[in-house]
C-alpha positions in Angstrom: 21.7 -34.2 25.7 23.4 -31.6 23.4 24.1 -31.6 19.7 26.8 -29.4 18.2 27.3 -29.3 14.4 29.6 -27.2 12.3 28.7 -27.2 8.6 30.7 -25.8 5.7 28.2 -25.3 2.8 28.5 -24.1 -0.8 26.9 -20.7 -1.3 24.1 -22.1 -3.4 20.3 -22.3 -3.1 20.3 -26.0 -2.3 22.2 -25.5 0.9 19.3 -23.7 2.5 16.8 -26.5 2.7 19.6 -29.0 3.6 20.6 -27.1 6.7 17.0 -26.4 7.6 16.3 -30.2 7.5 19.3 -30.9 9.7 18.1 -28.4 12.3 14.6 -29.9 12.2 16.0 -33.4 12.8 18.1 -32.2 15.7 15.1 -30.4 17.3 12.9 -33.4 16.8 15.4 -35.8 18.5 15.6 -33.4 21.4 11.8 -33.1 21.5 11.9 -29.3 21.3 8.6 -27.4 21.3 7.2 -27.2 17.7 6.6 -23.4 17.8 10.1 -22.7 19.0 11.4 -25.1 16.3 9.4 -23.4 13.6 10.7 -19.9 14.7 14.3 -21.2 14.5 13.7 -22.8 11.1 12.4 -19.5 9.7 15.3 -17.5 11.2 17.9 -20.0 10.0 16.3 -20.0 6.5 16.4 -16.2 6.3 20.1 -16.0 7.5 21.2 -18.6 5.0 19.2 -17.2 2.2 20.8 -13.8 2.8 24.2 -15.3 2.5 23.3 -17.1 -0.8 21.8 -13.9 -2.2 24.1 -11.2 -0.8 27.5 -12.6 0.2 29.2 -11.5 -3.0 32.8 -12.9 -3.1 32.1 -15.9 -0.9 32.1 -19.4 -2.4 30.9 -21.1 0.8 29.6 -20.3 4.3 29.5 -21.9 7.7 26.6 -22.7 9.9 27.2 -23.6 13.6 24.3 -25.3 15.4 24.4 -25.9 19.1 21.2 -27.5 20.3 20.5 -28.4 23.8 17.4 -29.4 25.9 16.8 -25.8 27.0 18.2 -23.6 24.1 19.6 -23.4 20.7 22.4 -21.2 19.4 23.0 -20.6 15.7 25.8 -18.8 13.9 25.8 -18.2 10.1 29.2 -17.0 8.9 30.4 -16.0 5.5 33.5 -14.3 4.0 31.6 -12.1 1.5 31.7 -8.4 0.9 29.8 -7.6 4.1 26.9 -5.3 4.9 26.1 -2.5 7.2 24.3 -4.2 10.1 23.1 -1.0 11.7 21.4 0.3 8.5 20.0 -3.1 7.4 18.8 -4.2 10.8 17.1 -0.9 11.6 14.9 -0.9 8.5 11.4 -2.3 8.8 10.1 -3.8 5.6 7.1 -2.2 4.0 3.9 -4.2 4.4 3.6 -4.8 0.6 7.2 -5.7 0.1 8.2 -9.2 -0.8 11.9 -8.5 0.0 13.9 -7.1 2.9 12.3 -9.2 5.6 15.2 -11.5 6.5 17.0 -9.5 9.2 13.7 -8.2 10.5 12.4 -11.8 10.9 15.6 -13.0 12.5 15.4 -10.2 15.1 11.7 -10.9 15.7 12.0 -14.7 16.1 15.4 -15.0 17.8 16.9 -13.9 21.1 20.4 -12.4 21.7 20.7 -11.5 18.0 24.1 -10.1 17.0 25.2 -9.1 13.6 28.7 -8.3 12.7 30.1 -7.4 9.3 33.2 -5.8 7.9 33.7 -4.7 4.3 35.5 -7.4 2.3 35.9 -9.5 5.5 32.6 -11.2 5.8 29.6 -11.4 8.2 28.3 -13.2 11.2 24.7 -13.5 12.2 24.2 -15.0 15.6 20.9 -15.8 17.3 19.5 -18.0 20.0 16.2 -19.4 21.2 15.3 -20.6 24.7 12.8 -23.4 25.1 10.1 -23.6 27.7 
């Protein structure tokens, strides 16, 4: 069984828990390992929270979920001002910082992580997770 969902969400805080719940439901139906599911929920939450907080100029964003028995693929896409993926992804957050952990966590918890962004053209964060 495979579930593919494409969501167009308003760029607002309430979108983050809504998409997280949808992912959790899909993973539950497919009986995905709880730890892998928790990793995906955290990574998805961070990607969506980054859009809500930083995608200046975007009114909405898209989330593409493709969940199968053996893996999950997620894309978070916005049409905001963009960011420098090489600078932001390379930085490790300081141990005492309560901010700046989003991209770091996505890279730590996901597989095949790709980040693309262009000034005034938006951003894409892609990550996957294989299931045992």
